[in-house]
ChimeraX commands (.cxc) that place a marker at each C-alpha (Angstrom):
marker #1 position 154.76,107.55,101.36 radius 0.5
marker #1 position 157.85,108.54,103.34 radius 0.5
marker #1 position 158.88,112.17,103.20 radius 0.5
marker #1 position 162.33,113.57,103.68 radius 0.5
marker #1 position 161.31,116.68,105.52 radius 0.5
marker #1 position 163.07,119.32,107.52 radius 0.5
marker #1 position 166.48,119.30,109.13 radius 0.5
marker #1 position 169.43,117.72,107.38 radius 0.5
marker #1 position 167.41,115.47,105.06 radius 0.5
marker #1 position 165.80,118.12,102.91 radius 0.5
marker #1 position 168.33,120.92,103.41 radius 0.5
marker #1 position 165.44,123.38,103.12 radius 0.5
marker #1 position 166.07,126.67,104.94 radius 0.5
marker #1 position 163.93,126.97,108.09 radius 0.5
marker #1 position 162.58,130.35,106.91 radius 0.5
marker #1 position 160.54,128.53,104.24 radius 0.5
marker #1 position 158.42,126.45,106.64 radius 0.5
marker #1 position 155.04,127.44,108.03 radius 0.5
marker #1 position 154.81,130.76,106.22 radius 0.5
marker #1 position 152.14,131.75,103.70 radius 0.5
marker #1 position 154.21,133.02,100.77 radius 0.5
marker #1 position 152.49,135.25,98.21 radius 0.5
marker #1 position 153.81,135.95,94.73 radius 0.5
marker #1 position 155.49,139.35,94.43 radius 0.5
marker #1 position 155.70,139.35,90.63 radius 0.5
marker #1 position 156.87,142.98,90.60 radius 0.5
marker #1 position 160.23,141.75,91.94 radius 0.5
marker #1 position 160.82,138.89,89.48 radius 0.5
marker #1 position 164.01,138.62,87.47 radius 0.5
marker #1 position 164.52,136.28,84.50 radius 0.5
marker #1 position 163.37,132.82,85.63 radius 0.5
marker #1 position 163.46,133.56,89.37 radius 0.5
marker #1 position 160.12,134.16,91.11 radius 0.5
marker #1 position 159.91,136.30,94.25 radius 0.5
marker #1 position 157.56,135.59,97.16 radius 0.5
marker #1 position 156.88,137.60,100.29 radius 0.5
marker #1 position 155.06,136.69,103.53 radius 0.5
marker #1 position 151.32,137.38,103.44 radius 0.5
marker #1 position 151.93,140.13,106.03 radius 0.5
marker #1 position 154.02,142.14,103.52 radius 0.5
marker #1 position 152.59,145.49,102.37 radius 0.5
marker #1 position 152.06,144.60,98.70 radius 0.5
marker #1 position 151.08,147.19,96.10 radius 0.5
marker #1 position 147.49,146.88,94.84 radius 0.5
marker #1 position 146.90,143.81,92.69 radius 0.5
marker #1 position 143.96,141.89,91.26 radius 0.5
marker #1 position 145.01,138.89,93.31 radius 0.5
marker #1 position 148.12,137.01,94.30 radius 0.5
marker #1 position 148.87,133.32,94.20 radius 0.5
marker #1 position 151.08,131.66,96.77 radius 0.5
marker #1 position 151.92,128.57,98.78 radius 0.5
marker #1 position 152.81,127.14,102.19 radius 0.5
marker #1 position 155.34,124.41,102.99 radius 0.5
marker #1 position 155.05,122.49,106.27 radius 0.5
marker #1 position 157.83,120.35,107.79 radius 0.5
marker #1 position 155.46,117.35,107.91 radius 0.5
marker #1 position 155.35,117.09,104.10 radius 0.5
marker #1 position 152.17,119.14,103.61 radius 0.5
marker #1 position 152.11,121.60,100.73 radius 0.5
marker #1 position 149.27,124.03,100.01 radius 0.5
marker #1 position 149.17,126.09,96.85 radius 0.5
marker #1 position 146.92,129.15,96.93 radius 0.5
marker #1 position 145.29,129.86,93.60 radius 0.5
marker #1 position 142.86,132.63,92.67 radius 0.5
marker #1 position 139.31,131.49,93.47 radius 0.5
marker #1 position 136.35,132.40,91.23 radius 0.5
marker #1 position 135.37,135.05,93.81 radius 0.5
marker #1 position 138.87,136.62,93.70 radius 0.5
marker #1 position 139.82,135.16,97.09 radius 0.5
marker #1 position 142.39,132.42,97.60 radius 0.5
marker #1 position 141.55,128.79,96.88 radius 0.5
marker #1 position 143.56,126.11,98.69 radius 0.5
marker #1 position 145.02,123.36,96.51 radius 0.5
marker #1 position 146.40,120.78,98.97 radius 0.5
marker #1 position 149.26,118.48,98.19 radius 0.5
marker #1 position 152.48,117.01,99.51 radius 0.5
marker #1 position 156.15,117.72,99.03 radius 0.5
marker #1 position 159.22,115.55,99.08 radius 0.5
marker #1 position 162.87,116.55,99.04 radius 0.5
marker #1 position 164.51,115.92,95.68 radius 0.5
marker #1 position 168.02,117.09,96.50 radius 0.5
marker #1 position 169.36,120.14,98.25 radius 0.5
marker #1 position 166.81,122.98,98.11 radius 0.5
marker #1 position 164.66,121.05,95.61 radius 0.5
marker #1 position 161.06,120.14,96.41 radius 0.5
marker #1 position 158.92,117.78,94.38 radius 0.5
marker #1 position 155.25,118.78,94.72 radius 0.5
marker #1 position 152.28,116.49,94.10 radius 0.5
marker #1 position 148.69,117.70,94.42 radius 0.5
marker #1 position 145.76,115.69,95.76 radius 0.5
marker #1 position 143.62,116.81,92.81 radius 0.5
marker #1 position 144.97,115.10,89.70 radius 0.5
marker #1 position 143.85,118.11,87.65 radius 0.5
marker #1 position 146.87,120.00,89.06 radius 0.5
marker #1 position 150.14,118.97,87.44 radius 0.5
marker #1 position 153.05,117.99,89.72 radius 0.5
marker #1 position 155.85,120.54,89.87 radius 0.5
marker #1 position 159.33,121.11,91.21 radius 0.5
marker #1 position 160.48,124.11,93.22 radius 0.5
marker #1 position 164.12,125.07,93.52 radius 0.5
marker #1 position 164.81,127.40,96.44 radius 0.5
marker #1 position 167.33,129.99,95.29 radius 0.5
marker #1 position 167.37,132.03,98.51 radius 0.5
marker #1 position 165.25,132.18,101.65 radius 0.5
marker #1 position 165.01,134.84,104.31 radius 0.5
marker #1 position 162.08,135.47,106.68 radius 0.5
marker #1 position 161.14,138.50,104.54 radius 0.5
marker #1 position 161.70,137.20,100.99 radius 0.5
marker #1 position 161.82,133.87,99.17 radius 0.5
marker #1 position 163.26,133.40,95.68 radius 0.5
marker #1 position 162.46,130.23,93.75 radius 0.5
marker #1 position 162.54,128.60,90.33 radius 0.5
marker #1 position 159.42,126.61,89.52 radius 0.5
marker #1 position 159.17,123.96,86.83 radius 0.5
marker #1 position 156.44,121.53,85.81 radius 0.5
marker #1 position 157.17,117.88,85.21 radius 0.5
marker link #1:1,2 radius 0.2
marker link #1:2,3 radius 0.2
marker link #1:3,4 radius 0.2
marker link #1:4,5 radius 0.2
marker link #1:5,6 radius 0.2
marker link #1:6,7 radius 0.2
marker link #1:7,8 radius 0.2
marker link #1:8,9 radius 0.2
marker link #1:9,10 radius 0.2
marker link #1:10,11 radius 0.2
marker link #1:11,12 radius 0.2
marker link #1:12,13 radius 0.2
marker link #1:13,14 radius 0.2
marker link #1:14,15 radius 0.2
marker link #1:15,16 radius 0.2
marker link #1:16,17 radius 0.2
marker link #1:17,18 radius 0.2
marker link #1:18,19 radius 0.2
marker link #1:19,20 radius 0.2
marker link #1:20,21 radius 0.2
marker link #1:21,22 radius 0.2
marker link #1:22,23 radius 0.2
marker link #1:23,24 radius 0.2
marker link #1:24,25 radius 0.2
marker link #1:25,26 radius 0.2
marker link #1:26,27 radius 0.2
marker link #1:27,28 radius 0.2
marker link #1:28,29 radius 0.2
marker link #1:29,30 radius 0.2
marker link #1:30,31 radius 0.2
marker link #1:31,32 radius 0.2
marker link #1:32,33 radius 0.2
marker link #1:33,34 radius 0.2
marker link #1:34,35 radius 0.2
marker link #1:35,36 radius 0.2
marker link #1:36,37 radius 0.2
marker link #1:37,38 radius 0.2
marker link #1:38,39 radius 0.2
marker link #1:39,40 radius 0.2
marker link #1:40,41 radius 0.2
marker link #1:41,42 radius 0.2
marker link #1:42,43 radius 0.2
marker link #1:43,44 radius 0.2
marker link #1:44,45 radius 0.2
marker link #1:45,46 radius 0.2
marker link #1:46,47 radius 0.2
marker link #1:47,48 radius 0.2
marker link #1:48,49 radius 0.2
marker link #1:49,50 radius 0.2
marker link #1:50,51 radius 0.2
marker link #1:51,52 radius 0.2
marker link #1:52,53 radius 0.2
marker link #1:53,54 radius 0.2
marker link #1:54,55 radius 0.2
marker link #1:55,56 radius 0.2
marker link #1:56,57 radius 0.2
marker link #1:57,58 radius 0.2
marker link #1:58,59 radius 0.2
marker link #1:59,60 radius 0.2
marker link #1:60,61 radius 0.2
marker link #1:61,62 radius 0.2
marker link #1:62,63 radius 0.2
marker link #1:63,64 radius 0.2
marker link #1:64,65 radius 0.2
marker link #1:65,66 radius 0.2
marker link #1:66,67 radius 0.2
marker link #1:67,68 radius 0.2
marker link #1:68,69 radius 0.2
marker link #1:69,70 radius 0.2
marker link #1:70,71 radius 0.2
marker link #1:71,72 radius 0.2
marker link #1:72,73 radius 0.2
marker link #1:73,74 radius 0.2
marker link #1:74,75 radius 0.2
marker link #1:75,76 radius 0.2
marker link #1:76,77 radius 0.2
marker link #1:77,78 radius 0.2
marker link #1:78,79 radius 0.2
marker link #1:79,80 radius 0.2
marker link #1:80,81 radius 0.2
marker link #1:81,82 radius 0.2
marker link #1:82,83 radius 0.2
marker link #1:83,84 radius 0.2
marker link #1:84,85 radius 0.2
marker link #1:85,86 radius 0.2
marker link #1:86,87 radius 0.2
marker link #1:87,88 radius 0.2
marker link #1:88,89 radius 0.2
marker link #1:89,90 radius 0.2
marker link #1:90,91 radius 0.2
marker link #1:91,92 radius 0.2
marker link #1:92,93 radius 0.2
marker link #1:93,94 radius 0.2
marker link #1:94,95 radius 0.2
marker link #1:95,96 radius 0.2
marker link #1:96,97 radius 0.2
marker link #1:97,98 radius 0.2
marker link #1:98,99 radius 0.2
marker link #1:99,100 radius 0.2
marker link #1:100,101 radius 0.2
marker link #1:101,102 radius 0.2
marker link #1:102,103 radius 0.2
marker link #1:103,104 radius 0.2
marker link #1:104,105 radius 0.2
marker link #1:105,106 radius 0.2
marker link #1:106,107 radius 0.2
marker link #1:107,108 radius 0.2
marker link #1:108,109 radius 0.2
marker link #1:109,110 radius 0.2
marker link #1:110,111 radius 0.2
marker link #1:111,112 radius 0.2
marker link #1:112,113 radius 0.2
marker link #1:113,114 radius 0.2
marker link #1:114,115 radius 0.2
marker link #1:115,116 radius 0.2
view
């Protein structure tokens, strides 16, 4: 499968790549989800989900594991237009999804996420 990754093909802001983004649900607004780097000083929480996007087409979603840690759910991403990523997971039990990047800075990422 050929991926349109990085640079001019995907038009994904560089700040998105290679960072472990954790869900900062306290900052959500309407249908926009807020993520912060895993180094952010989050308020106490019973666990946070997240993801990582690599330029090579690798996508890892971090779900809550049975032991309250993070469980890696590997997959791949492909550009589906400007700032749109189509995500497919290796485990068929996880539904494919789309992520629309609303804004991306090194300190905060805002997205819209939809299932297929």
